[in-house]
All heavy atoms as a GROMACS GRO file, in nm:
protein
  657
    1MET      N    1   6.186   2.870  20.199
    1MET     CA    2   6.151   3.005  20.227
    1MET      C    3   6.203   3.036  20.368
    1MET      O    4   6.174   2.967  20.462
    1MET     CB    5   5.999   3.022  20.220
    1MET     CG    6   5.950   3.150  20.275
    1MET     SD    7   5.770   3.151  20.300
    1MET     CE    8   5.718   3.206  20.144
    2SER      N    9   6.279   3.141  20.383
    2SER     CA   10   6.332   3.178  20.514
    2SER      C   11   6.249   3.290  20.575
    2SER      O   12   6.201   3.378  20.506
    2SER     CB   13   6.477   3.226  20.501
    2SER     OG   14   6.558   3.119  20.460
    3THR      N   15   6.238   3.286  20.707
    3THR     CA   16   6.169   3.392  20.779
    3THR      C   17   6.273   3.484  20.840
    3THR      O   18   6.393   3.457  20.836
    3THR     CB   19   6.079   3.335  20.889
    3THR    OG1   20   6.161   3.268  20.984
    3THR    CG2   21   5.976   3.238  20.832
    4ARG      N   22   6.234   3.593  20.900
    4ARG     CA   23   6.327   3.689  20.960
    4ARG      C   24   6.407   3.629  21.075
    4ARG      O   25   6.517   3.669  21.101
    4ARG     CB   26   6.251   3.811  21.009
    4ARG     CG   27   6.195   3.892  20.897
    4ARG     CD   28   6.122   4.012  20.949
    4ARG     NE   29   6.056   4.077  20.838
    4ARG     CZ   30   6.028   4.204  20.834
    4ARG    NH1   31   6.058   4.282  20.934
    4ARG    NH2   32   5.968   4.255  20.730
    5ARG      N   33   6.349   3.532  21.144
    5ARG     CA   34   6.417   3.470  21.257
    5ARG      C   35   6.517   3.364  21.212
    5ARG      O   36   6.582   3.303  21.294
    5ARG     CB   37   6.315   3.408  21.350
    5ARG     CG   38   6.226   3.510  21.414
    5ARG     CD   39   6.131   3.444  21.508
    5ARG     NE   40   6.039   3.543  21.561
    5ARG     CZ   41   5.924   3.516  21.614
    5ARG    NH1   42   5.884   3.391  21.626
    5ARG    NH2   43   5.846   3.610  21.660
    6GLY      N   44   6.526   3.340  21.084
    6GLY     CA   45   6.621   3.243  21.034
    6GLY      C   46   6.568   3.101  21.028
    6GLY      O   47   6.641   3.011  20.990
    7THR      N   48   6.444   3.081  21.067
    7THR     CA   49   6.388   2.947  21.056
    7THR      C   50   6.344   2.923  20.913
    7THR      O   51   6.325   3.017  20.836
    7THR     CB   52   6.269   2.928  21.152
    7THR    OG1   53   6.169   3.024  21.121
    7THR    CG2   54   6.313   2.944  21.298
    8SER      N   55   6.324   2.800  20.879
    8SER     CA   56   6.286   2.764  20.743
    8SER      C   57   6.144   2.708  20.741
    8SER      O   58   6.107   2.633  20.829
    8SER     CB   59   6.384   2.661  20.688
    8SER     OG   60   6.346   2.621  20.560
    9LYS      N   61   6.068   2.746  20.641
    9LYS     CA   62   5.933   2.692  20.621
    9LYS      C   63   5.927   2.626  20.486
    9LYS      O   64   5.995   2.664  20.394
    9LYS     CB   65   5.828   2.804  20.624
    9LYS     CG   66   5.805   2.866  20.756
    9LYS     CD   67   5.690   2.966  20.741
    9LYS     CE   68   5.657   3.032  20.872
    9LYS     NZ   69   5.547   3.128  20.856
   10GLU      N   70   5.840   2.526  20.477
   10GLU     CA   71   5.816   2.464  20.347
   10GLU      C   72   5.733   2.557  20.260
   10GLU      O   73   5.652   2.634  20.310
   10GLU     CB   74   5.741   2.333  20.364
   10GLU     CG   75   5.824   2.223  20.423
   10GLU     CD   76   5.747   2.093  20.425
   10GLU    OE1   77   5.661   2.071  20.337
   10GLU    OE2   78   5.774   2.013  20.516
   11GLU      N   79   5.754   2.547  20.130
   11GLU     CA   80   5.672   2.624  20.037
   11GLU      C   81   5.529   2.573  20.045
   11GLU      O   82   5.507   2.452  20.056
   11GLU     CB   83   5.724   2.608  19.894
   11GLU     CG   84   5.855   2.679  19.870
   11GLU     CD   85   5.842   2.829  19.871
   11GLU    OE1   86   5.741   2.882  19.820
   11GLU    OE2   87   5.932   2.894  19.926
   12PRO      N   88   5.432   2.662  20.043
   12PRO     CA   89   5.293   2.615  20.048
   12PRO      C   90   5.258   2.538  19.921
   12PRO      O   91   5.314   2.563  19.815
   12PRO     CB   92   5.211   2.744  20.058
   12PRO     CG   93   5.301   2.850  20.003
   12PRO     CD   94   5.442   2.806  20.032
   13GLY      N   95   5.168   2.444  19.936
   13GLY     CA   96   5.119   2.370  19.820
   13GLY      C   97   5.026   2.457  19.738
   13GLY      O   98   5.007   2.576  19.766
   14LEU      N   99   4.970   2.399  19.639
   14LEU     CA  100   4.875   2.470  19.554
   14LEU      C  101   4.750   2.505  19.633
   14LEU      O  102   4.698   2.422  19.708
   14LEU     CB  103   4.836   2.380  19.438
   14LEU     CG  104   4.823   2.445  19.303
   14LEU    CD1  105   4.954   2.497  19.251
   14LEU    CD2  106   4.764   2.348  19.208
   15VAL      N  107   4.700   2.626  19.619
   15VAL     CA  108   4.580   2.670  19.688
   15VAL      C  109   4.478   2.711  19.584
   15VAL      O  110   4.507   2.791  19.496
   15VAL     CB  111   4.609   2.790  19.782
   15VAL    CG1  112   4.481   2.839  19.846
   15VAL    CG2  113   4.712   2.751  19.886
   16TYR      N  114   4.358   2.652  19.593
   16TYR     CA  115   4.250   2.686  19.502
   16TYR      C  116   4.146   2.768  19.578
   16TYR      O  117   4.104   2.730  19.687
   16TYR     CB  118   4.181   2.560  19.447
   16TYR     CG  119   4.272   2.477  19.360
   16TYR    CD1  120   4.341   2.369  19.412
   16TYR    CD2  121   4.289   2.510  19.226
   16TYR    CE1  122   4.425   2.294  19.331
   16TYR    CE2  123   4.373   2.435  19.145
   16TYR     CZ  124   4.440   2.327  19.199
   16TYR     OH  125   4.522   2.253  19.120
   17ILE      N  126   4.107   2.880  19.522
   17ILE     CA  127   4.004   2.963  19.581
   17ILE      C  128   3.889   2.969  19.483
   17ILE      O  129   3.906   3.007  19.368
   17ILE     CB  130   4.057   3.106  19.610
   17ILE    CG1  131   4.175   3.097  19.707
   17ILE    CG2  132   3.945   3.193  19.665
   17ILE    CD1  133   4.246   3.227  19.730
   18LEU      N  134   3.771   2.929  19.530
   18LEU     CA  135   3.654   2.926  19.444
   18LEU      C  136   3.548   3.021  19.496
   18LEU      O  137   3.522   3.027  19.615
   18LEU     CB  138   3.594   2.785  19.440
   18LEU     CG  139   3.683   2.675  19.384
   18LEU    CD1  140   3.617   2.541  19.405
   18LEU    CD2  141   3.711   2.699  19.238
   19ASP      N  142   3.488   3.094  19.406
   19ASP     CA  143   3.371   3.174  19.438
   19ASP      C  144   3.252   3.087  19.400
   19ASP      O  145   3.219   3.074  19.282
   19ASP     CB  146   3.374   3.303  19.357
   19ASP     CG  147   3.254   3.391  19.383
   19ASP    OD1  148   3.155   3.342  19.442
   19ASP    OD2  149   3.258   3.508  19.344
   20LEU      N  150   3.191   3.023  19.498
   20LEU     CA  151   3.087   2.926  19.468
   20LEU      C  152   2.964   2.989  19.403
   20LEU      O  153   2.896   2.923  19.325
   20LEU     CB  154   3.048   2.847  19.592
   20LEU     CG  155   3.151   2.745  19.637
   20LEU    CD1  156   3.104   2.673  19.762
   20LEU    CD2  157   3.181   2.644  19.529
   21ASP      N  158   2.936   3.115  19.430
   21ASP     CA  159   2.823   3.179  19.362
   21ASP      C  160   2.845   3.180  19.211
   21ASP      O  161   2.759   3.142  19.134
   21ASP     CB  162   2.803   3.323  19.411
   21ASP     CG  163   2.753   3.329  19.554
   21ASP    OD1  164   2.701   3.228  19.603
   21ASP    OD2  165   2.766   3.436  19.616
   22GLU      N  166   2.962   3.225  19.171
   22GLU     CA  167   2.994   3.230  19.029
   22GLU      C  168   3.004   3.089  18.971
   22GLU      O  169   2.963   3.064  18.859
   22GLU     CB  170   3.125   3.306  19.005
   22GLU     CG  171   3.119   3.451  19.043
   22GLU     CD  172   3.019   3.529  18.960
   22GLU    OE1  173   3.003   3.500  18.840
   22GLU    OE2  174   2.955   3.620  19.016
   23THR      N  175   3.057   2.997  19.049
   23THR     CA  176   3.070   2.859  19.004
   23THR      C  177   2.933   2.799  18.976
   23THR      O  178   2.913   2.730  18.876
   23THR     CB  179   3.146   2.776  19.109
   23THR    OG1  180   3.273   2.837  19.132
   23THR    CG2  181   3.166   2.633  19.062
   24LEU      N  182   2.838   2.826  19.064
   24LEU     CA  183   2.703   2.773  19.044
   24LEU      C  184   2.638   2.832  18.919
   24LEU      O  185   2.563   2.764  18.849
   24LEU     CB  186   2.617   2.799  19.168
   24LEU     CG  187   2.659   2.720  19.292
   24LEU    CD1  188   2.577   2.764  19.412
   24LEU    CD2  189   2.649   2.572  19.269
   25ILE      N  190   2.667   2.956  18.890
   25ILE     CA  191   2.615   3.018  18.767
   25ILE      C  192   2.674   2.948  18.645
   25ILE      O  193   2.604   2.916  18.550
   25ILE     CB  194   2.645   3.170  18.765
   25ILE    CG1  195   2.562   3.240  18.873
   25ILE    CG2  196   2.618   3.229  18.626
   25ILE    CD1  197   2.600   3.384  18.897
   26VAL      N  198   2.805   2.921  18.650
   26VAL     CA  199   2.870   2.850  18.539
   26VAL      C  200   2.809   2.711  18.522
   26VAL      O  201   2.780   2.668  18.411
   26VAL     CB  202   3.023   2.841  18.562
   26VAL    CG1  203   3.088   2.748  18.461
   26VAL    CG2  204   3.086   2.979  18.555
   27PHE      N  205   2.787   2.639  18.634
   27PHE     CA  206   2.724   2.506  18.626
   27PHE      C  207   2.588   2.516  18.559
   27PHE      O  208   2.556   2.437  18.471
   27PHE     CB  209   2.704   2.446  18.765
   27PHE     CG  210   2.830   2.405  18.835
   27PHE    CD1  211   2.834   2.404  18.972
   27PHE    CD2  212   2.942   2.367  18.765
   27PHE    CE1  213   2.950   2.365  19.038
   27PHE    CE2  214   3.058   2.328  18.830
   27PHE     CZ  215   3.061   2.327  18.967
   28ALA      N  216   2.509   2.612  18.603
   28ALA     CA  217   2.374   2.626  18.548
   28ALA      C  218   2.380   2.651  18.397
   28ALA      O  219   2.305   2.592  18.320
   28ALA     CB  220   2.300   2.738  18.618
   29GLU      N  221   2.471   2.737  18.355
   29GLU     CA  222   2.483   2.769  18.213
   29GLU      C  223   2.532   2.649  18.133
   29GLU      O  224   2.489   2.628  18.020
   29GLU     CB  225   2.578   2.888  18.193
   29GLU     CG  226   2.529   3.018  18.256
   29GLU     CD  227   2.409   3.075  18.184
   29GLU    OE1  228   2.413   3.087  18.060
   29GLU    OE2  229   2.311   3.109  18.252
   30LEU      N  230   2.623   2.571  18.190
   30LEU     CA  231   2.669   2.450  18.122
   30LEU      C  232   2.558   2.346  18.114
   30LEU      O  233   2.537   2.282  18.011
   30LEU     CB  234   2.790   2.390  18.193
   30LEU     CG  235   2.923   2.462  18.174
   30LEU    CD1  236   3.027   2.407  18.271
   30LEU    CD2  237   2.973   2.448  18.031
   31LEU      N  238   2.487   2.328  18.225
   31LEU     CA  239   2.388   2.223  18.233
   31LEU      C  240   2.260   2.253  18.155
   31LEU      O  241   2.196   2.162  18.103
   31LEU     CB  242   2.354   2.193  18.379
   31LEU     CG  243   2.469   2.130  18.460
   31LEU    CD1  244   2.434   2.128  18.608
   31LEU    CD2  245   2.501   1.992  18.408
   32ASN      N  246   2.220   2.381  18.147
   32ASN     CA  247   2.096   2.411  18.078
   32ASN      C  248   2.115   2.442  17.929
   32ASN      O  249   2.020   2.468  17.857
   32ASN     CB  250   2.019   2.525  18.147
   32ASN     CG  251   2.090   2.659  18.138
   32ASN    OD1  252   2.177   2.681  18.055
   32ASN    ND2  253   2.051   2.751  18.226
   33GLY      N  254   2.240   2.440  17.883
   33GLY     CA  255   2.268   2.457  17.740
   33GLY      C  256   2.288   2.600  17.695
   33GLY      O  257   2.320   2.624  17.579
   34LYS      N  258   2.271   2.697  17.784
   34LYS     CA  259   2.286   2.838  17.743
   34LYS      C  260   2.430   2.871  17.703
   34LYS      O  261   2.452   2.948  17.610
   34LYS     CB  262   2.239   2.931  17.853
   34LYS     CG  263   2.088   2.930  17.870
   34LYS     CD  264   2.044   3.030  17.974
   34LYS     CE  265   1.894   3.028  17.989
   34LYS     NZ  266   1.848   3.124  18.090
   35PHE      N  267   2.527   2.813  17.774
   35PHE     CA  268   2.667   2.838  17.737
   35PHE      C  269   2.696   2.784  17.598
   35PHE      O  270   2.757   2.852  17.515
   35PHE     CB  271   2.764   2.776  17.838
   35PHE     CG  272   2.907   2.790  17.799
   35PHE    CD1  273   2.974   2.909  17.821
   35PHE    CD2  274   2.974   2.686  17.737
   35PHE    CE1  275   3.106   2.924  17.781
   35PHE    CE2  276   3.106   2.700  17.698
   35PHE     CZ  277   3.173   2.819  17.720
   36ALA      N  278   2.651   2.662  17.572
   36ALA     CA  279   2.674   2.601  17.440
   36ALA      C  280   2.610   2.684  17.330
   36ALA      O  281   2.671   2.707  17.225
   36ALA     CB  282   2.618   2.458  17.439
   37GLU      N  283   2.489   2.731  17.356
   37GLU     CA  284   2.417   2.811  17.257
   37GLU      C  285   2.490   2.943  17.229
   37GLU      O  286   2.507   2.983  17.115
   37GLU     CB  287   2.277   2.840  17.309
   37GLU     CG  288   2.189   2.916  17.214
   37GLU     CD  289   2.051   2.940  17.274
   37GLU    OE1  290   1.991   2.843  17.325
   37GLU    OE2  291   2.006   3.055  17.270
   38ALA      N  292   2.536   3.008  17.336
   38ALA     CA  293   2.602   3.139  17.320
   38ALA      C  294   2.741   3.127  17.258
   38ALA      O  295   2.785   3.218  17.188
   38ALA     CB  296   2.612   3.207  17.456
   39SER      N  297   2.809   3.015  17.283
   39SER     CA  298   2.947   3.002  17.237
   39SER      C  299   2.962   2.913  17.114
   39SER      O  300   3.073   2.900  17.061
   39SER     CB  301   3.034   2.945  17.349
   39SER     OG  302   2.991   2.815  17.383
   40GLY      N  303   2.852   2.853  17.068
   40GLY     CA  304   2.861   2.765  16.952
   40GLY      C  305   2.926   2.631  16.981
   40GLY      O  306   2.976   2.566  16.890
   41LYS      N  307   2.925   2.590  17.107
   41LYS     CA  308   2.984   2.461  17.147
   41LYS      C  309   2.879   2.352  17.145
   41LYS      O  310   2.760   2.379  17.142
   41LYS     CB  311   3.045   2.472  17.288
   41LYS     CG  312   3.144   2.583  17.306
   41LYS     CD  313   3.273   2.553  17.236
   41LYS     CE  314   3.373   2.664  17.262
   41LYS     NZ  315   3.496   2.648  17.193
   42ASP      N  316   2.924   2.229  17.154
   42ASP     CA  317   2.835   2.114  17.157
   42ASP      C  318   2.764   2.106  17.291
   42ASP      O  319   2.828   2.102  17.397
   42ASP     CB  320   2.915   1.986  17.132
   42ASP     CG  321   2.830   1.862  17.138
   42ASP    OD1  322   2.732   1.853  17.060
   42ASP    OD2  323   2.860   1.775  17.221
   43ALA      N  324   2.631   2.107  17.290
   43ALA     CA  325   2.552   2.110  17.413
   43ALA      C  326   2.574   1.987  17.499
   43ALA      O  327   2.586   1.997  17.621
   43ALA     CB  328   2.403   2.126  17.380
   44ALA      N  329   2.582   1.870  17.439
   44ALA     CA  330   2.601   1.746  17.516
   44ALA      C  331   2.736   1.747  17.588
   44ALA      O  332   2.745   1.708  17.704
   44ALA     CB  333   2.590   1.625  17.425
   45THR      N  334   2.839   1.794  17.520
   45THR     CA  335   2.972   1.802  17.581
   45THR      C  336   2.972   1.901  17.696
   45THR      O  337   3.030   1.874  17.801
   45THR     CB  338   3.077   1.841  17.476
   45THR    OG1  339   3.075   1.745  17.371
   45THR    CG2  340   3.215   1.848  17.536
   46CYS      N  341   2.907   2.015  17.678
   46CYS     CA  342   2.900   2.116  17.784
   46CYS      C  343   2.825   2.063  17.906
   46CYS      O  344   2.867   2.084  18.020
   46CYS     CB  345   2.834   2.243  17.733
   46CYS     SG  346   2.936   2.335  17.616
   47LYS      N  347   2.716   1.993  17.882
   47LYS     CA  348   2.639   1.936  17.993
   47LYS      C  349   2.721   1.832  18.068
   47LYS      O  350   2.719   1.827  18.191
   47LYS     CB  351   2.508   1.876  17.942
   47LYS     CG  352   2.409   1.982  17.898
   47LYS     CD  353   2.283   1.920  17.843
   47LYS     CE  354   2.189   2.030  17.794
   47LYS     NZ  355   2.063   1.975  17.743
   48GLU      N  356   2.793   1.750  17.995
   48GLU     CA  357   2.879   1.648  18.057
   48GLU      C  358   2.988   1.714  18.141
   48GLU      O  359   3.015   1.673  18.254
   48GLU     CB  360   2.940   1.560  17.949
   48GLU     CG  361   3.020   1.444  18.002
   48GLU     CD  362   3.075   1.357  17.890
   48GLU    OE1  363   3.009   1.346  17.783
   48GLU    OE2  364   3.183   1.300  17.909
   49LEU      N  365   3.050   1.819  18.088
   49LEU     CA  366   3.153   1.892  18.160
   49LEU      C  367   3.095   1.956  18.287
   49LEU      O  368   3.156   1.952  18.394
   49LEU     CB  369   3.216   1.998  18.071
   49LEU     CG  370   3.326   2.083  18.132
   49LEU    CD1  371   3.444   1.996  18.176
   49LEU    CD2  372   3.372   2.188  18.032
   50GLY      N  373   2.977   2.014  18.276
   50GLY     CA  374   2.911   2.072  18.392
   50GLY      C  375   2.886   1.971  18.501
   50GLY      O  376   2.905   1.998  18.620
   51GLU      N  377   2.846   1.850  18.464
   51GLU     CA  378   2.824   1.743  18.562
   51GLU      C  379   2.953   1.702  18.630
   51GLU      O  380   2.956   1.678  18.750
   51GLU     CB  381   2.760   1.621  18.496
   51GLU     CG  382   2.610   1.626  18.488
   51GLU     CD  383   2.544   1.631  18.626
   51GLU    OE1  384   2.584   1.556  18.717
   51GLU    OE2  385   2.453   1.714  18.641
   52VAL      N  386   3.061   1.693  18.554
   52VAL     CA  387   3.192   1.658  18.611
   52VAL      C  388   3.233   1.764  18.714
   52VAL      O  389   3.276   1.730  18.824
   52VAL     CB  390   3.299   1.644  18.500
   52VAL    CG1  391   3.438   1.633  18.560
   52VAL    CG2  392   3.269   1.524  18.412
   53PHE      N  393   3.222   1.891  18.678
   53PHE     CA  394   3.257   1.999  18.770
   53PHE      C  395   3.166   1.997  18.893
   53PHE      O  396   3.213   2.014  19.006
   53PHE     CB  397   3.247   2.136  18.702
   53PHE     CG  398   3.360   2.166  18.607
   53PHE    CD1  399   3.335   2.240  18.493
   53PHE    CD2  400   3.488   2.122  18.630
   53PHE    CE1  401   3.438   2.270  18.405
   53PHE    CE2  402   3.592   2.150  18.543
   53PHE     CZ  403   3.566   2.224  18.430
   54ARG      N  404   3.038   1.978  18.873
   54ARG     CA  405   2.944   1.977  18.984
   54ARG      C  406   2.978   1.869  19.085
   54ARG      O  407   2.986   1.892  19.205
   54ARG     CB  408   2.801   1.958  18.934
   54ARG     CG  409   2.694   1.966  19.044
   54ARG     CD  410   2.557   1.924  18.995
   54ARG     NE  411   2.551   1.785  18.957
   54ARG     CZ  412   2.542   1.684  19.044
   54ARG    NH1  413   2.539   1.707  19.172
   54ARG    NH2  414   2.537   1.560  19.001
   55LYS      N  415   3.002   1.748  19.034
   55LYS     CA  416   3.037   1.637  19.123
   55LYS      C  417   3.167   1.664  19.198
   55LYS      O  418   3.178   1.636  19.317
   55LYS     CB  419   3.046   1.507  19.043
   55LYS     CG  420   2.912   1.455  18.998
   55LYS     CD  421   2.927   1.330  18.913
   55LYS     CE  422   2.792   1.286  18.860
   55LYS     NZ  423   2.804   1.170  18.770
   56ALA      N  424   3.266   1.718  19.129
   56ALA     CA  425   3.396   1.745  19.193
   56ALA      C  426   3.382   1.849  19.304
   56ALA      O  427   3.436   1.831  19.414
   56ALA     CB  428   3.497   1.792  19.088
   57ILE      N  429   3.309   1.957  19.279
   57ILE     CA  430   3.292   2.062  19.380
   57ILE      C  431   3.213   2.011  19.498
   57ILE      O  432   3.249   2.033  19.614
   57ILE     CB  433   3.224   2.186  19.319
   57ILE    CG1  434   3.315   2.251  19.214
   57ILE    CG2  435   3.186   2.287  19.428
   57ILE    CD1  436   3.445   2.304  19.266
   58PHE      N  437   3.102   1.941  19.473
   58PHE     CA  438   3.022   1.891  19.585
   58PHE      C  439   3.098   1.786  19.666
   58PHE      O  440   3.087   1.784  19.789
   58PHE     CB  441   2.887   1.837  19.538
   58PHE     CG  442   2.790   1.946  19.504
   58PHE    CD1  443   2.714   1.940  19.389
   58PHE    CD2  444   2.774   2.055  19.588
   58PHE    CE1  445   2.623   2.041  19.358
   58PHE    CE2  446   2.684   2.156  19.558
   58PHE     CZ  447   2.608   2.149  19.443
   59ASN      N  448   3.175   1.700  19.600
   59ASN     CA  449   3.256   1.603  19.674
   59ASN      C  450   3.360   1.673  19.760
   59ASN      O  451   3.382   1.636  19.876
   59ASN     CB  452   3.324   1.504  19.579
   59ASN     CG  453   3.230   1.401  19.525
   59ASN    OD1  454   3.125   1.374  19.582
   59ASN    ND2  455   3.265   1.343  19.411
   60MET      N  456   3.425   1.777  19.705
   60MET     CA  457   3.524   1.852  19.782
   60MET      C  458   3.457   1.920  19.903
   60MET      O  459   3.509   1.915  20.015
   60MET     CB  460   3.591   1.958  19.696
   60MET     CG  461   3.696   2.038  19.771
   60MET     SD  462   3.769   2.169  19.673
   60MET     CE  463   3.628   2.275  19.645
   61CYS      N  464   3.341   1.979  19.882
   61CYS     CA  465   3.270   2.045  19.992
   61CYS      C  466   3.228   1.944  20.099
   61CYS      O  467   3.240   1.972  20.218
   61CYS     CB  468   3.147   2.118  19.939
   61CYS     SG  469   3.187   2.266  19.845
   62ASP      N  470   3.180   1.829  20.056
   62ASP     CA  471   3.138   1.725  20.151
   62ASP      C  472   3.257   1.671  20.231
   62ASP      O  473   3.248   1.653  20.352
   62ASP     CB  474   3.070   1.610  20.079
   62ASP     CG  475   2.930   1.643  20.031
   62ASP    OD1  476   2.872   1.742  20.081
   62ASP    OD2  477   2.880   1.570  19.944
   63GLU      N  478   3.367   1.645  20.163
   63GLU     CA  479   3.481   1.579  20.227
   63GLU      C  480   3.570   1.673  20.308
   63GLU      O  481   3.625   1.632  20.410
   63GLU     CB  482   3.565   1.508  20.121
   63GLU     CG  483   3.493   1.390  20.059
   63GLU     CD  484   3.574   1.326  19.946
   63GLU    OE1  485   3.697   1.347  19.940
   63GLU    OE2  486   3.513   1.254  19.865
   64HIS      N  487   3.584   1.799  20.265
   64HIS     CA  488   3.682   1.886  20.328
   64HIS      C  489   3.623   2.008  20.398
   64HIS      O  490   3.690   2.069  20.482
   64HIS     CB  491   3.784   1.933  20.224
   64HIS     CG  492   3.856   1.819  20.159
   64HIS    ND1  493   3.951   1.743  20.224
   64HIS    CD2  494   3.845   1.766  20.034
   64HIS    CE1  495   3.996   1.649  20.143
   64HIS    NE2  496   3.933   1.662  20.026
   65PHE      N  497   3.502   2.046  20.364
   65PHE     CA  498   3.444   2.167  20.423
   65PHE      C  499   3.317   2.138  20.503
   65PHE      O  500   3.242   2.229  20.535
   65PHE     CB  501   3.414   2.270  20.313
   65PHE     CG  502   3.536   2.315  20.240
   65PHE    CD1  503   3.544   2.301  20.102
   65PHE    CD2  504   3.644   2.370  20.306
   65PHE    CE1  505   3.656   2.341  20.033
   65PHE    CE2  506   3.757   2.410  20.238
   65PHE     CZ  507   3.764   2.395  20.101
   66PHE      N  508   3.292   2.011  20.534
   66PHE     CA  509   3.180   1.972  20.619
   66PHE      C  510   3.046   2.022  20.568
   66PHE      O  511   2.960   2.062  20.644
   66PHE     CB  512   3.205   2.018  20.763
   66PHE     CG  513   3.341   1.978  20.813
   66PHE    CD1  514   3.442   2.071  20.825
   66PHE    CD2  515   3.368   1.846  20.844
   66PHE    CE1  516   3.568   2.034  20.870
   66PHE    CE2  517   3.493   1.808  20.889
   66PHE     CZ  518   3.594   1.903  20.902
   67PHE      N  519   3.028   2.021  20.438
   67PHE     CA  520   2.907   2.072  20.374
   67PHE      C  521   2.780   2.002  20.425
   67PHE      O  522   2.681   2.066  20.453
   67PHE     CB  523   2.920   2.055  20.222
   67PHE     CG  524   2.809   2.117  20.142
   67PHE    CD1  525   2.802   2.254  20.128
   67PHE    CD2  526   2.713   2.038  20.082
   67PHE    CE1  527   2.700   2.312  20.053
   67PHE    CE2  528   2.611   2.095  20.008
   67PHE     CZ  529   2.605   2.232  19.994
   68ARG      N  530   2.787   1.870  20.438
   68ARG     CA  531   2.669   1.795  20.483
   68ARG      C  532   2.629   1.835  20.625
   68ARG      O  533   2.512   1.852  20.655
   68ARG     CB  534   2.693   1.645  20.476
   68ARG     CG  535   2.695   1.591  20.336
   68ARG     CD  536   2.706   1.440  20.335
   68ARG     NE  537   2.724   1.395  20.198
   68ARG     CZ  538   2.809   1.303  20.161
   68ARG    NH1  539   2.884   1.243  20.250
   68ARG    NH2  540   2.819   1.268  20.035
   69GLN      N  541   2.728   1.848  20.714
   69GLN     CA  542   2.697   1.886  20.851
   69GLN      C  543   2.640   2.027  20.859
   69GLN      O  544   2.547   2.052  20.935
   69GLN     CB  545   2.823   1.878  20.940
   69GLN     CG  546   2.870   1.738  20.965
   69GLN     CD  547   2.969   1.689  20.860
   69GLN    OE1  548   2.975   1.741  20.749
   69GLN    NE2  549   3.046   1.588  20.893
   70ILE      N  550   2.692   2.118  20.780
   70ILE     CA  551   2.641   2.256  20.778
   70ILE      C  552   2.499   2.258  20.724
   70ILE      O  553   2.412   2.326  20.778
   70ILE     CB  554   2.734   2.347  20.694
   70ILE    CG1  555   2.868   2.362  20.764
   70ILE    CG2  556   2.668   2.482  20.670
   70ILE    CD1  557   2.974   2.428  20.678
   71GLU      N  558   2.475   2.181  20.619
   71GLU     CA  559   2.342   2.176  20.558
   71GLU      C  560   2.239   2.125  20.660
   71GLU      O  561   2.131   2.180  20.675
   71GLU     CB  562   2.345   2.086  20.435
   71GLU     CG  563   2.218   2.086  20.355
   71GLU     CD  564   2.231   2.004  20.228
   71GLU    OE1  565   2.293   1.896  20.232
   71GLU    OE2  566   2.180   2.050  20.126
   72VAL      N  567   2.274   2.021  20.733
   72VAL     CA  568   2.184   1.967  20.836
   72VAL      C  569   2.164   2.069  20.946
   72VAL      O  570   2.053   2.091  20.993
   72VAL     CB  571   2.240   1.834  20.892
   72VAL    CG1  572   2.162   1.790  21.014
   72VAL    CG2  573   2.236   1.727  20.785
   73GLY      N  574   2.270   2.138  20.985
   73GLY     CA  575   2.261   2.242  21.089
   73GLY      C  576   2.169   2.355  21.049
   73GLY      O  577   2.091   2.405  21.130
   74ASP      N  578   2.174   2.396  20.923
   74ASP     CA  579   2.088   2.503  20.875
   74ASP      C  580   1.941   2.465  20.887
   74ASP      O  581   1.858   2.545  20.925
   74ASP     CB  582   2.119   2.538  20.729
   74ASP     CG  583   2.247   2.617  20.715
   74ASP    OD1  584   2.296   2.669  20.817
   74ASP    OD2  585   2.297   2.626  20.602
   75VAL      N  586   1.909   2.339  20.856
   75VAL     CA  587   1.770   2.294  20.865
   75VAL      C  588   1.723   2.300  21.009
   75VAL      O  589   1.614   2.349  21.038
   75VAL     CB  590   1.757   2.150  20.809
   75VAL    CG1  591   1.619   2.093  20.839
   75VAL    CG2  592   1.785   2.149  20.660
   76ILE      N  593   1.806   2.257  21.102
   76ILE     CA  594   1.771   2.260  21.244
   76ILE      C  595   1.752   2.403  21.291
   76ILE      O  596   1.654   2.437  21.356
   76ILE     CB  597   1.877   2.187  21.328
   76ILE    CG1  598   1.875   2.037  21.295
   76ILE    CG2  599   1.853   2.208  21.477
   76ILE    CD1  600   1.992   1.960  21.351
   77ILE      N  601   1.843   2.490  21.254
   77ILE     CA  602   1.834   2.630  21.295
   77ILE      C  603   1.708   2.694  21.238
   77ILE      O  604   1.634   2.761  21.307
   77ILE     CB  605   1.959   2.709  21.251
   77ILE    CG1  606   2.081   2.661  21.333
   77ILE    CG2  607   1.938   2.859  21.269
   77ILE    CD1  608   2.213   2.710  21.280
   78ASN      N  609   1.680   2.670  21.110
   78ASN     CA  610   1.561   2.727  21.048
   78ASN      C  611   1.434   2.675  21.113
   78ASN      O  612   1.338   2.748  21.130
   78ASN     CB  613   1.559   2.698  20.898
   78ASN     CG  614   1.661   2.779  20.824
   78ASN    OD1  615   1.703   2.885  20.869
   78ASN    ND2  616   1.704   2.729  20.710
   79THR      N  617   1.434   2.550  21.150
   79THR     CA  618   1.317   2.491  21.217
   79THR      C  619   1.293   2.562  21.350
   79THR      O  620   1.180   2.596  21.384
   79THR     CB  621   1.338   2.341  21.242
   79THR    OG1  622   1.362   2.279  21.115
   79THR    CG2  623   1.218   2.278  21.308
   80HIS      N  624   1.397   2.588  21.423
   80HIS     CA  625   1.384   2.653  21.553
   80HIS      C  626   1.344   2.801  21.541
   80HIS      O  627   1.276   2.852  21.627
   80HIS     CB  628   1.514   2.641  21.632
   80HIS     CG  629   1.540   2.502  21.679
   80HIS    ND1  630   1.463   2.436  21.770
   80HIS    CD2  631   1.639   2.415  21.644
   80HIS    CE1  632   1.509   2.316  21.792
   80HIS    NE2  633   1.617   2.299  21.714
   81THR      N  634   1.385   2.867  21.435
   81THR     CA  635   1.352   3.008  21.421
   81THR      C  636   1.210   3.030  21.371
   81THR      O  637   1.155   3.137  21.387
   81THR     CB  638   1.449   3.080  21.326
   81THR    OG1  639   1.445   3.016  21.198
   81THR    CG2  640   1.590   3.078  21.382
   82HIS      N  641   1.148   2.928  21.311
   82HIS     CA  642   1.014   2.944  21.256
   82HIS      C  643   0.903   2.897  21.349
   82HIS      O  644   0.787   2.901  21.314
   82HIS     CB  645   1.001   2.871  21.121
   82HIS     CG  646   1.083   2.934  21.014
   82HIS    ND1  647   1.058   3.060  20.967
   82HIS    CD2  648   1.191   2.890  20.946
   82HIS    CE1  649   1.148   3.091  20.874
   82HIS    NE2  650   1.229   2.989  20.861
   83THR      N  651   0.938   2.850  21.467
   83THR     CA  652   0.833   2.800  21.558
   83THR      C  653   0.787   2.908  21.654
   83THR      O  654   0.839   3.011  21.669
   83THR     CB  655   0.881   2.680  21.639
   83THR    OG1  656   0.999   2.715  21.710
   83THR    CG2  657   0.903   2.561  21.549
   0.00000   0.00000   0.00000
């Protein structure tokens, strides 16, 4: 990819954008069986798929988006605001 100045940049890699609110709704529907019931799919398979997605998203958040540190920070902040 060339820029106006004539320099060259590498093509960006794949970028995934997730709306975690919607993702959590999908997890809940997969895990509680409502998706399987509404779509006529196998409930056990849907629950298993929901678990796989849940683990993958939480691992990604923990490893790349500092989810654990933010979660701990929120507890500390909430503790200080309620005293």
